[in-house]
C-alpha positions in Angstrom: 84.7 138.8 115.0 86.0 135.4 116.1 89.6 135.6 116.8 92.1 132.6 115.8 95.6 131.5 116.7 97.8 129.3 114.8 100.5 127.4 116.2 102.5 125.1 114.2 106.3 124.9 113.3 105.6 124.9 109.8 105.4 128.3 108.4 103.9 127.5 104.8 101.0 125.4 107.2 100.3 128.4 108.7 100.7 130.6 105.9 98.0 128.3 104.2 95.4 128.3 107.0 95.5 132.1 107.6 94.9 132.6 104.1 91.7 130.7 104.2 90.2 132.0 107.5 91.3 135.5 107.0 89.0 135.3 103.5 86.0 135.0 106.1 84.5 137.8 106.8 83.4 137.0 110.6 87.0 135.2 111.4 90.6 137.2 111.5 93.8 135.5 112.3 95.8 137.6 115.4 98.4 135.3 116.1 100.9 133.1 114.8 103.1 131.2 117.0 106.0 128.6 115.7 105.8 126.1 118.8 104.1 125.5 122.0 106.8 127.9 123.9 105.7 130.6 121.9 102.2 129.9 122.3 102.4 130.1 125.9 104.3 133.4 126.3 102.3 134.9 123.9 98.2 134.0 123.8 96.9 134.6 127.1 97.4 138.1 126.9 95.7 137.8 123.2 92.2 137.4 124.1 92.2 134.5 121.5 88.4 132.7 121.0 90.1 129.5 119.2 93.2 128.0 118.4 94.5 125.6 115.9 97.5 123.5 117.4 99.6 121.4 115.7 100.5 117.9 118.0 104.5 117.3 117.6 106.4 120.9 117.6 109.9 121.4 119.1 110.9 123.1 122.2 107.0 122.4 123.6 104.8 120.3 121.9 101.0 120.6 121.3 99.6 118.5 123.9 101.8 120.2 126.7 100.8 123.7 125.4 97.2 122.6 125.4 97.6 121.5 129.2 99.2 124.9 130.3 97.2 127.3 128.0 93.8 125.9 129.3 95.3 125.8 133.1 96.6 129.6 132.9 93.0 130.3 131.8 90.6 127.7 133.9 89.3 130.7 135.8 88.1 132.6 132.7 84.9 132.2 131.1 86.4 132.9 127.9 88.8 130.8 128.2 90.3 129.5 124.9 88.9 126.6 122.5 91.7 124.3 121.1 91.6 122.3 117.8 93.9 119.7 117.9 95.6 119.4 114.3 96.6 115.8 113.7 97.7 113.2 110.9 96.8 109.6 111.1 100.4 108.3 112.3 100.1 110.8 115.2 96.5 109.8 116.4 98.2 108.2 119.9 98.5 111.7 121.2 95.3 113.0 120.6 93.5 111.4 123.2 96.0 112.9 125.8 95.4 116.2 124.2 91.6 115.7 124.4 91.9 114.4 127.9 94.2 118.3 128.7 90.9 119.9 127.6 91.3 120.3 123.7 87.5 121.0 122.2 88.6 118.5 119.5 90.8 117.3 116.7 91.0 117.9 112.8 93.1 116.6 110.1 95.8 118.6 108.6 94.2 117.4 105.4 90.9 118.4 106.1 89.0 120.6 103.3 88.9 124.2 103.9 85.2 124.3 104.5 85.9 121.8 107.3 88.5 123.8 109.3 86.7 126.7 109.2 83.4 124.9 110.5 85.3 123.3 113.0 86.5 126.9 114.2 82.8 128.0 114.6 81.7 124.8 115.7 84.2 125.1 118.8 83.7 128.5 119.4 79.6 128.5 119.6 80.7 126.0 122.5 80.2 122.6 120.8 83.1 120.1 120.0 84.2 119.2 116.8 82.5 115.4 116.8 81.0 115.1 113.3 83.5 114.1 110.9 83.9 110.2 110.5 87.4 110.0 111.3 87.1 111.2 114.6 84.9 108.2 115.5 87.8 105.9 113.7 90.3 107.8 115.7 88.3 107.2 119.3 88.0 103.8 118.4 91.8 103.3 117.8 93.0 105.7 120.7 91.0 103.7 123.4 92.6 100.9 122.5 96.2 102.3 123.2 95.4 104.3 126.2 97.1 102.9 129.1 94.7 101.5 132.0 95.8 103.9 134.5 94.8 107.0 132.1 91.1 105.4 131.8 87.9 106.6 133.3 86.5 103.8 135.4 82.7 102.5 134.9 82.1 103.9 138.0 82.0 107.3 137.0 78.8 106.6 135.2 77.3 105.7 137.9 75.7 109.4 138.5 73.8 109.0 135.0 70.4 108.2 134.6 69.5 105.4 131.9 68.0 108.2 129.4 71.3 110.4 130.2 73.2 107.2 128.9 71.1 106.7 125.9 71.5 110.4 125.1 75.8 109.5 125.9 75.8 106.3 123.7 73.9 108.7 120.7 76.6 111.3 121.3 79.5 108.7 120.7 77.8 107.9 117.5 78.4 111.6 116.5 74.9 112.4 116.3 73.6 116.1 116.6 71.2 116.9 119.4 68.7 117.3 116.5 69.2 113.8 115.5 69.1 112.5 119.1 65.9 114.2 119.0 64.3 112.2 116.4 66.2 108.9 117.5 64.9 109.1 120.8 61.3 110.7 120.5 61.6 113.4 122.5 62.3 117.3 122.1 65.5 118.9 121.0 65.2 121.2 124.1 64.8 118.3 126.2 68.3 116.7 124.8 70.0 119.9 125.4 69.0 119.7 129.2 70.2 115.8 129.2 73.6 116.8 127.7 74.4 119.6 129.9 73.2 117.4 132.9 75.8 114.7 131.3 78.6 117.2 130.9 78.0 118.4 134.7 78.0 115.2 136.1 81.1 113.8 134.6 83.1 117.1 134.9 83.7 117.3 131.3 84.5 120.3 129.3 82.6 119.6 126.0 81.0 116.8 124.1 84.1 115.2 123.1 85.5 114.6 126.9 82.0 113.2 127.4 82.4 110.9 124.5 85.8 110.0 125.7 84.7 108.9 128.9 82.6 107.0 127.2 84.8 105.0 125.3 87.0 104.3 128.5 84.4 103.0 130.6 83.2 100.6 127.9 79.9 102.4 127.7 80.4 102.9 123.8 82.9 100.0 122.4 85.3 100.4 119.4 83.8 99.3 116.2 85.3 96.6 114.4 
């Protein structure tokens, strides 16, 4: 079973998510928290696999809670994966949450099947990058991120030319299978490249690597 926690200050939102998640044979909701402070106090003791975290909440917001929860479990190989829940009018917060270690983000009005797929995806060790909304948000977020918080082009010097090609494909939202088809290589080779990219960039997952690609200018926002 994948153990899921819900962190949102709206009880109706939590109840709706809990009903959808609880209907799945491989998922269970083990905790619900009404703000970041409650999450920080409760969740480290519960061995949670995936956390759905709202951005804006009273007391402690979702970004701060994400930073503190992941810092508290930094040395734990079973550290929780965090999916940020957002709306387009709050998207300026999302990039900071990802830089804090979140594994992706999901629009609150996303279809139930997309939420369930996102939970399973991050639990498997990947990051939620597929929805087109993700790319649109990244396009905007990189524009609004202060210069002092951006990665620099020098951080990509450790990558080979092929690894840069793979990173560009990742930024387009392509899966390993799709990257393999585009670059005419084996999928196992792509997995190796992705693993090396994450290691060299010090990225937790694909999302953080893609953010670096945008910040350094390797990938530019589409217009």
